[in-house]
C-alpha positions as CSV (number, residue, x, y, z in Angstrom):
1,M,112.2,86.6,104.4
2,L,114.8,84.6,106.3
3,F,113.1,85.4,109.6
4,D,109.6,84.0,108.5
5,Y,111.6,81.0,107.1
6,Q,113.0,80.2,110.3
7,Q,109.7,81.0,112.1
8,N,108.6,78.1,109.9
9,G,111.2,75.8,111.0
10,F,113.2,76.2,107.5
11,F,110.3,74.3,106.0
12,F,107.7,75.4,103.5
13,G,104.2,75.2,103.7
14,N,103.8,72.2,101.0
15,E,106.5,70.5,103.0
16,Q,104.9,70.8,106.4
17,K,101.5,69.4,104.7
18,Q,103.3,66.2,103.6
19,K,101.3,65.6,100.8
20,E,101.6,65.6,97.1
21,V,100.8,69.1,95.4
22,N,99.5,69.1,91.9
23,E,102.6,70.0,89.3
24,E,100.5,72.6,87.4
25,D,100.1,74.7,90.6
26,I,103.9,75.1,90.8
27,L,105.4,78.0,89.1
28,P,109.0,76.9,87.8
29,D,110.9,80.1,89.3
30,I,109.0,79.7,92.8
31,A,110.2,76.0,92.5
32,E,113.6,76.9,92.0
33,I,113.9,79.1,94.8
34,Q,112.7,76.8,97.2
35,A,115.0,74.1,96.1
36,A,117.8,76.6,96.5
37,L,116.8,77.6,100.2
38,A,116.0,74.1,101.2
39,S,119.8,72.6,99.9
40,H,121.3,75.4,102.1
41,R,118.9,74.8,105.4
42,T,121.8,73.8,107.4
43,K,124.0,76.8,106.4
44,L,121.1,79.3,107.0
45,R,120.7,78.2,110.4
46,A,124.4,78.6,111.1
47,A,124.5,82.1,109.7
48,L,121.5,83.1,111.8
49,A,123.6,81.7,114.9
50,R,126.8,83.8,113.9
51,C,124.6,86.9,113.5
52,R,123.1,86.5,117.0
53,I,126.7,86.1,118.6
54,R,128.2,89.3,116.7
55,D,125.3,91.3,117.6
56,C,124.7,89.8,120.9
57,A,121.1,89.6,120.5
58,I,119.2,87.4,122.8
59,S,116.9,86.1,120.0
60,V,116.5,86.1,116.2
61,E,113.8,88.6,116.6
62,A,116.3,91.1,118.2
63,L,118.0,91.1,114.7
64,L,115.3,93.1,113.2
65,P,114.6,96.6,113.2
66,M,112.7,98.2,116.1
67,E,109.6,98.7,113.8
68,E,109.6,95.5,112.8
69,Q,109.9,94.0,116.4
70,E,106.8,96.0,117.4
71,K,104.9,94.5,114.6
72,I,106.3,90.9,114.7
73,K,104.6,90.3,118.2
74,Y,101.2,90.5,115.9
75,A,102.3,88.5,113.0
76,A,101.9,85.1,114.6
77,A,98.5,85.8,115.8
78,Q,97.0,87.6,113.0
79,P,94.2,85.6,111.5
80,V,93.5,85.1,107.7
81,Y,90.4,87.0,106.4
82,A,88.5,85.6,103.4
83,R,85.5,87.8,101.9
84,V,82.4,85.9,100.5
85,N,82.3,86.9,96.6
86,T,78.5,87.9,96.4
87,L,79.0,88.1,92.6
88,K,79.8,84.4,92.4
89,S,78.2,83.0,95.5
90,S,76.3,83.4,98.7
91,L,77.4,83.2,102.4
92,E,75.1,80.1,103.0
93,D,76.6,78.2,100.0
94,V,80.4,79.1,101.0
95,M,79.8,77.9,104.4
96,A,78.1,74.9,103.6
97,R,80.9,73.8,101.3
98,L,83.6,74.9,104.0
99,Q,81.9,72.6,106.6
100,K,81.9,69.9,103.8
101,D,85.7,70.4,103.4
102,G,86.2,69.7,107.2
103,Y,86.2,73.3,108.4
104,V,84.2,74.0,111.8
105,L,82.3,77.0,112.3
106,E,82.7,78.5,115.9
107,E,80.4,80.6,117.8
108,K,82.8,83.1,119.6
109,S,81.7,86.3,121.2
110,P,83.7,89.4,120.6
111,D,85.1,89.6,124.1
112,S,86.8,86.5,124.0
113,E,90.6,86.4,123.1
114,D,91.1,82.7,122.4
115,Q,92.9,82.1,119.1
116,L,91.6,80.1,116.1
117,T,93.4,77.0,115.6
118,G,93.2,74.5,112.9
119,K,90.4,74.5,110.7
120,N,88.0,76.4,112.9
121,F,86.4,79.5,111.5
122,I,84.2,82.2,112.5
123,S,81.8,85.0,111.0
124,D,83.4,88.6,111.3
125,E,81.6,90.6,114.2
126,H,81.5,93.7,111.8
127,F,80.8,92.6,108.3
128,D,78.3,89.7,107.5
129,N,80.3,88.7,104.4
130,L,83.8,88.1,105.9
131,L,85.0,84.9,107.4
132,V,88.1,84.6,109.9
133,F,90.2,81.7,109.7
134,S,93.3,80.7,112.0
135,A,96.8,81.6,110.7
136,E,97.4,77.5,110.4
137,A,94.6,77.6,107.6
138,K,96.3,80.0,105.0
139,F,98.2,77.7,102.9
140,D,95.2,75.3,102.6
141,L,93.0,78.3,101.9
142,H,94.8,79.4,99.1
143,G,94.5,75.9,97.4
144,N,91.0,75.7,98.3
145,D,88.5,75.1,95.2
146,L,86.2,78.1,96.8
147,T,89.3,80.2,96.3
148,N,90.2,79.1,93.0
149,E,86.6,79.5,91.7
150,G,86.5,83.1,92.9
151,C,83.8,82.4,95.4
152,L,86.3,83.2,98.2
153,V,88.8,86.1,98.3
154,I,91.4,86.3,100.6
155,Q,91.7,89.8,101.8
156,D,92.7,91.8,104.9
157,K,90.0,93.4,107.1
158,S,91.4,96.9,106.6
159,T,90.8,96.5,102.5
160,V,87.3,95.4,103.5
161,I,86.8,98.3,105.8
162,S,87.9,101.0,102.9
163,V,85.5,99.4,100.3
164,E,82.6,99.2,103.0
165,V,83.0,103.1,103.4
166,V,82.4,103.4,99.7
167,R,79.3,101.0,100.1
168,S,77.9,103.2,102.6
169,F,78.1,106.4,100.6
170,V,76.7,104.5,97.5
171,N,73.7,103.6,99.6
172,E,73.3,107.2,100.9
173,V,73.0,108.5,97.5
174,S,70.7,105.8,96.5
175,S,68.4,106.9,99.4
176,Q,68.6,110.6,98.7
177,K,67.2,109.8,95.3
178,E,64.4,107.5,96.7
179,K,63.3,110.2,99.3
180,A,63.3,112.9,96.1
181,N,61.1,110.6,94.1
182,I,58.7,110.2,97.1
183,L,58.7,113.8,98.1
184,I,58.4,115.2,94.3
185,P,56.7,112.6,92.3
186,G,57.3,112.9,88.7
187,A,60.1,115.0,88.7
188,D,63.2,114.4,86.7
189,M,65.6,112.9,89.0
190,K,68.6,113.0,86.5
191,K,68.6,116.9,86.4
192,M,68.2,117.0,90.0
193,L,70.6,114.5,91.3
194,G,72.5,113.3,88.2
195,D,72.2,110.3,86.1
196,G,74.2,107.2,87.3
197,D,76.6,106.1,90.0
198,D,79.8,105.1,88.3
199,I,83.1,105.0,90.3
200,I,86.7,105.8,89.4
201,Q,89.8,104.0,91.1
202,T,92.8,106.1,90.7
203,H,95.4,103.1,90.9
204,V,94.3,99.3,89.9
205,E,97.2,97.6,91.9
206,S,96.2,93.8,92.0
207,G,92.6,94.3,91.2
208,N,91.1,92.8,94.4
209,I,89.8,96.2,95.3
210,T,88.6,96.8,92.0
211,A,86.6,93.4,91.8
212,Y,85.0,94.5,95.4
213,L,84.0,97.7,94.2
214,S,82.3,96.2,91.5
215,S,80.2,94.2,93.8
216,V,78.8,97.4,95.8
217,I,77.3,99.1,92.9
218,H,74.6,98.0,90.4
219,P,75.6,95.8,87.2
220,D,74.6,98.5,85.0
221,R,77.1,101.1,86.4
222,T,80.8,101.0,85.5
223,V,84.1,101.0,87.5
224,F,86.6,103.0,85.8
225,T,90.3,101.9,87.2
226,F,93.5,103.6,85.9
227,G,97.2,102.5,85.7
228,A,96.7,99.3,83.8
229,T,99.8,98.6,81.6
230,P,99.6,96.6,78.4
231,D,101.5,93.6,80.1
232,T,99.3,93.5,83.1
233,K,95.6,94.6,81.4
234,G,95.1,90.9,80.1
235,H,96.0,89.2,83.6
236,L,93.6,91.8,85.2
237,Q,90.6,91.1,82.7
238,N,91.0,87.3,83.4
239,K,91.0,87.7,87.3
240,M,87.8,90.1,86.9
241,E,86.2,87.4,84.7
242,K,87.1,84.8,87.3
243,L,85.7,87.0,90.1
244,G,82.4,88.0,88.2
245,A,83.1,91.8,87.7
246,R,82.1,92.3,84.4
247,N,81.5,96.2,84.9
248,V,85.1,97.0,84.8
249,T,87.0,99.3,82.3
250,F,90.8,99.2,82.6
251,L,92.3,102.5,81.5
252,E,96.0,102.3,80.7
253,E,96.3,106.1,80.9
254,H,97.5,107.8,84.3
255,F,94.8,109.4,86.5
256,L,96.3,112.8,86.6
257,D,96.0,112.8,82.5
258,A,92.3,112.4,82.7
259,I,90.0,115.3,82.0
260,P,87.4,116.2,84.4
261,N,85.0,117.0,81.8
262,D,85.5,113.9,79.8
263,E,82.2,112.6,78.5
264,R,82.9,109.1,79.7
265,F,82.9,110.2,83.3
266,R,79.8,112.2,83.2
267,K,78.1,109.8,85.4
268,V,80.8,109.1,88.0
269,K,79.9,110.1,91.4
270,I,82.6,108.6,93.6
271,I,86.4,108.4,93.0
272,V,88.5,106.1,95.1
273,V,92.0,107.5,95.8
274,N,94.0,104.5,96.5
275,V,97.8,105.9,95.9
276,P,101.0,104.0,96.3
277,C,102.2,104.9,99.9
278,S,104.8,103.6,102.3
279,K,102.8,100.7,103.5
280,T,104.1,101.2,107.1
281,G,101.0,99.9,108.4
282,I,101.5,96.4,107.2
283,V,102.2,94.0,110.0
284,N,103.3,90.8,107.9
285,P,104.9,91.7,104.4
286,V,104.9,88.1,103.2
287,D,101.4,87.4,104.0
288,F,100.2,90.5,102.8
289,V,102.0,90.1,99.3
290,L,100.2,86.5,99.4
291,Q,96.8,87.9,100.3
292,E,96.4,91.1,98.4
293,G,98.9,90.3,95.5
294,V,100.0,93.9,95.6
295,S,102.9,94.8,93.2
296,A,105.5,95.9,95.7
297,S,108.6,94.2,96.2
298,I,109.0,92.2,99.5
299,K,112.4,93.9,99.9
300,E,110.5,97.5,99.9
301,L,108.1,96.0,102.6
302,A,110.7,94.1,104.8
303,R,113.4,97.0,105.1
304,G,111.4,98.9,107.7
305,G,110.3,102.4,107.7
306,L,111.4,105.1,105.1
307,D,113.2,108.3,105.7
308,N,111.2,111.4,106.3
309,S,112.1,112.9,102.8
310,K,110.9,109.8,100.9
311,I,107.5,109.9,103.1
312,R,107.1,113.9,102.3
313,G,107.7,113.1,98.7
314,L,105.0,110.4,98.6
315,A,102.7,112.8,100.6
316,F,103.2,115.5,97.8
317,Q,102.2,112.8,95.1
318,H,99.1,112.0,97.1
319,L,98.3,115.8,97.2
320,G,98.3,116.3,93.5
321,V,96.2,113.2,92.9
322,L,93.6,114.1,95.6
323,K,93.3,117.7,94.2
324,H,92.8,116.5,90.8
325,A,90.0,114.3,91.9
326,M,88.4,117.1,93.7
327,S,88.6,119.0,90.2
328,F,85.7,116.8,88.7
329,P,82.4,118.9,88.3
330,L,79.8,116.2,88.9
331,L,81.5,114.5,91.7
332,Q,79.7,114.0,94.9
333,G,82.4,112.1,97.2
334,I,85.8,111.0,97.6
335,V,87.3,108.0,99.4
336,Y,91.0,108.4,100.5
337,I,92.6,105.2,101.2
338,T,96.4,104.6,102.5
339,R,98.2,101.6,104.2
340,S,100.3,104.0,106.0
341,I,100.5,105.1,109.8
342,H,102.3,108.6,108.9
343,T,100.3,111.6,109.5
344,W,102.1,113.3,106.7
345,E,100.4,110.9,104.1
346,N,97.2,110.5,105.8
347,I,95.2,113.4,107.4
348,D,97.7,116.2,106.5
349,V,97.2,115.6,102.7
350,V,93.6,115.7,103.4
351,K,93.7,119.0,105.1
352,K,96.0,120.5,102.7
353,A,94.0,119.5,99.6
354,M,90.8,121.1,100.9
355,E,92.6,124.2,101.9
356,E,94.3,124.8,98.6
357,I,90.9,124.1,96.7
358,R,89.2,127.0,98.8
359,E,92.0,129.1,98.4
360,A,92.4,128.6,94.5
361,G,88.8,128.9,93.7
362,G,87.9,131.9,95.9
363,K,84.1,131.8,96.6
364,L,83.2,128.6,95.2
365,D,80.0,127.0,94.4
366,S,80.7,124.0,96.4
367,Y,83.6,122.6,98.5
368,Y,84.8,119.3,100.1
369,D,84.5,118.6,104.1
370,L,85.2,115.2,106.1
371,A,82.0,113.2,106.6
372,P,81.6,110.4,109.2
373,A,83.4,107.0,107.7
374,L,81.2,104.2,109.3
375,P,80.4,105.9,112.3
376,N,78.8,103.0,114.0
377,L,82.1,100.8,113.2
378,A,84.3,103.6,114.7
379,K,82.6,103.3,117.8
380,Q,82.8,99.4,118.0
381,L,86.4,99.7,117.0
382,E,86.9,102.2,119.7
383,A,85.2,100.1,122.4
384,I,87.3,97.1,121.3
385,G,90.5,99.0,121.8
386,V,89.5,100.2,125.2
387,R,88.5,96.6,126.4
388,R,91.8,95.2,125.2
389,K,94.1,98.1,126.3
390,G,94.7,99.4,122.9
391,E,96.0,96.2,121.7
392,D,93.5,95.7,119.1
393,I,92.3,97.9,116.2
394,S,91.0,101.4,117.3
395,L,90.6,105.1,116.4
396,T,93.5,107.2,117.1
397,S,93.3,108.6,120.8
398,Q,95.2,111.9,120.1
399,E,92.2,113.1,117.9
400,P,89.1,111.3,119.1
401,G,85.9,112.0,117.5
402,H,87.5,113.1,113.9
403,N,85.5,112.1,111.0
404,Y,88.2,109.4,109.7
405,L,89.4,106.2,110.7
406,K,92.9,105.7,111.5
407,L,93.8,102.0,112.0
408,E,96.6,100.9,114.1
409,P,98.7,97.7,113.2
410,S,97.2,95.2,115.6
411,A,96.9,91.3,116.1
412,A,93.6,91.6,114.3
413,M,94.7,93.3,111.0
414,N,97.1,95.5,109.3
415,G,97.1,99.5,109.9
416,G,95.8,102.0,107.4
417,F,93.8,105.3,106.9
418,V,90.2,105.7,105.5
419,A,88.7,109.1,105.0
420,L,85.4,110.0,103.3
421,L,85.2,113.5,101.7
422,T,81.9,114.6,100.5
423,R,81.0,117.8,98.3
424,K,78.9,120.6,100.0
425,K,77.5,124.0,99.0
426,P,78.1,127.0,101.4
427,V,75.2,128.5,103.1
428,E,74.4,131.8,101.7
429,S,73.0,134.8,103.9
430,P,69.4,136.3,103.5
431,A,70.8,139.2,101.7
432,D,73.2,137.2,99.1
433,V,70.2,135.1,98.2
434,L,68.1,138.4,97.5
435,E,71.2,139.8,95.5
436,R,71.5,136.7,93.4
437,A,67.9,136.8,92.8
438,A,67.7,140.3,91.7
439,K,70.6,139.8,89.3
440,K,69.0,137.1,87.7
441,G,65.8,139.1,87.4
442,L,63.6,136.9,89.6
443,M,62.6,139.9,91.9
444,K,63.1,143.7,92.0
445,P,64.9,145.4,94.8
446,K,63.5,148.0,96.9
447,G,64.6,151.2,94.5
448,G,62.6,149.6,91.8
449,K,65.6,148.9,89.4
450,T,67.3,145.9,88.8
451,P,71.1,146.3,89.8
452,R,73.3,145.6,87.1
453,A,76.6,144.1,87.6
454,Q,79.1,146.6,86.3
455,S,82.9,145.5,85.6
456,P,85.8,148.0,86.7
457,K,86.4,148.8,83.1
458,S,83.2,150.0,82.4
459,K,83.0,152.7,85.0
460,R,83.1,156.2,83.2
461,V,85.1,158.9,84.8
462,P,82.9,162.0,85.3
463,S,83.7,164.9,82.6
464,A,83.2,168.6,83.2
465,Q,80.3,168.6,80.7
466,S,78.5,165.8,82.4
467,K,75.0,166.4,84.1
468,R,75.4,167.4,87.9
469,P,73.5,165.6,90.5
470,P,70.1,167.3,91.2
471,V,69.6,169.6,94.1
472,P,67.7,168.7,97.0
473,K,64.2,170.2,97.2
474,Q,64.9,172.1,100.4
475,E,68.0,173.7,98.7
476,L,65.8,174.7,95.8
477,E,63.2,176.4,98.1
478,K,66.2,178.7,99.9
479,L,67.4,179.6,96.2
480,T,63.8,180.7,95.0
481,I,63.6,184.3,93.5
482,T,60.4,186.3,94.8
483,D,59.5,189.9,94.2
484,T,60.4,191.3,97.7
485,T,61.7,194.8,96.5
486,E,60.6,197.7,98.8
487,P,58.1,200.0,97.4
488,V,59.5,203.7,96.0
489,V,58.5,206.5,98.5
490,S,57.2,209.5,97.0
491,D,58.1,213.3,98.0
492,T,54.6,213.7,99.5
493,E,54.8,210.6,101.5
494,L,58.0,211.6,102.9
495,D,56.7,215.1,103.8
496,S,54.2,213.6,105.7
497,A,56.4,211.1,107.6
498,V,58.5,214.3,108.6
499,K,55.3,216.1,109.7
500,G,54.2,213.2,111.8
501,K,51.3,212.1,109.6
502,P,50.6,208.7,109.4
503,A,51.4,207.1,105.8
504,S,48.7,205.7,103.8
505,K,48.7,202.0,104.0
506,K,49.5,200.1,100.8
507,K,46.3,197.9,99.7
508,T,47.2,194.2,99.9
509,R,46.1,191.9,97.1
510,P,44.1,188.9,98.2
511,H,46.4,185.4,98.0
512,G,46.3,183.7,94.9
513,S,45.8,186.5,93.0
514,A,48.1,186.8,89.5
515,D,49.8,189.8,91.2
516,S,51.0,187.8,94.2
517,V,52.6,185.1,91.9
518,P,56.4,186.2,91.8
519,V,57.4,187.3,88.3
520,K,60.7,186.1,87.0
521,T,62.5,189.1,85.5
522,P,64.6,188.4,82.6
523,S,68.4,188.4,83.3
524,K,70.3,192.0,82.7
525,T,73.5,192.8,81.1
526,K,76.4,194.5,83.2
527,A,75.9,197.8,81.6
528,Q,72.1,197.7,82.4
529,K,72.8,196.7,85.9
530,K,75.6,199.6,86.2
531,A,73.2,202.1,84.8
532,E,70.4,201.2,87.2
533,K,72.8,201.4,90.2
534,E,73.7,205.0,89.4
535,R,70.5,206.1,88.8
536,A,69.4,204.7,92.5
537,E,72.5,206.3,94.0
538,K,71.4,210.0,92.5
539,E,67.7,209.4,93.6
540,H,69.1,208.7,96.9
541,E,71.4,211.7,97.1
542,E,68.4,214.0,96.1
543,H,65.8,212.5,98.6
544,M,68.4,213.4,101.4
545,R,69.0,216.5,100.2
546,Q,65.4,217.3,100.2
547,F,64.9,215.7,103.6
548,K,67.9,217.9,104.8
549,F,66.4,221.1,103.6
């Protein structure tokens, strides 16, 4: 704050204007601080001089932390962005009123590096509803009637980019419904694609993003925003009324306490995860608080980077919020937003959440994957970064082509990170599709019987009395019992065989007669079998005796 005060010559904005200010617009606390600083103007200058001598600093900038020194070269040149609030006015009306107030619209090519001065302004090259003003005009814009009426909202371009990612996904969902109506006329789209396009914002912050989200969806839809307190809820509601956002519902509960299957959220299709972060991508803390109105203290923003332990702690909180957002069953997309430049808070959190959700769910019906976030804008930003030697906004050069936007702090805007995660269904193999259809009874497998899913507990252990599996047909043929006993030789036949006379041939019966069919004899007892065996042995001994004699 002291450095910013010194950069302005130890004069405040209203003192530089040299004109009377409406007393109603002056806050008593701010006026008291301003008067105290103004009364010590000479002492503050002397204190800065002593600090430079003590630290052997060449300039006042050298007294700042190294990270702040890198950002400060962009702070003086960073323009002021103002979004046209389409809920209250149109671009044409706003530009006409600005020109009436003395502002001059310039025609500026994207390659031009000339800075804006005075009351000159241009239209942004990427977004039609965004106007760019010089840094000198920021105090005049905050007191302009367009800003007080809510027709013009001072907002950083990094914030506009994050909400435009939400708008692109909302338009994509709407186009899918239109295509489905054309391809399947008369079909119930509510059952196929769901009903409604409501949005959840996990943290309300100052309400600027909330009002912008309200303008990108249909007025009949709802924006649910969490984190409002009894002290801030009234102020936020008045701000939404001023900005024309009448479809916003403020919830005093924490987002982690929300039940995914709550009836209130059955029409929610998108969740915007804008978790509190380290804000290391912010170039000018004072201007950021002045523009965005974020409830972070200037001391936290101006003290430089946090240590690794605190950043990892914030990343752990981000992971819990993102995983809870993925648990909403009817959700179609998540937009993850930070104002940090640390990988731990950005892409590492996104990858870790997707991995843990897959591991916890096993074979899920759906999963989340990164989708291109404003691919056309990403190419344009990358081209600008190449043309201006990396001094402007660009995608990270370490991982080109990835489906997320990593915005580096620059003279154009503050840094940040935006990622779009969409719900997708896993691709099934033909075998999996046939198996699932057979289990549902939609078709029968080749065996003719529908397989039934059997749990491990329902499997029976085979017992000794259980039926044995059927014996194959080939084995049965080997075991078939037929009447193949040799005929008994009589005495006369034996004598004729000894004398060399041919024995009479036995008449063969024709095939198919009753006698040719094998007859199954009844089973015999052991005693009968033993008696038959003894009788056969005696007959054999008698035949041998006769043959011998």
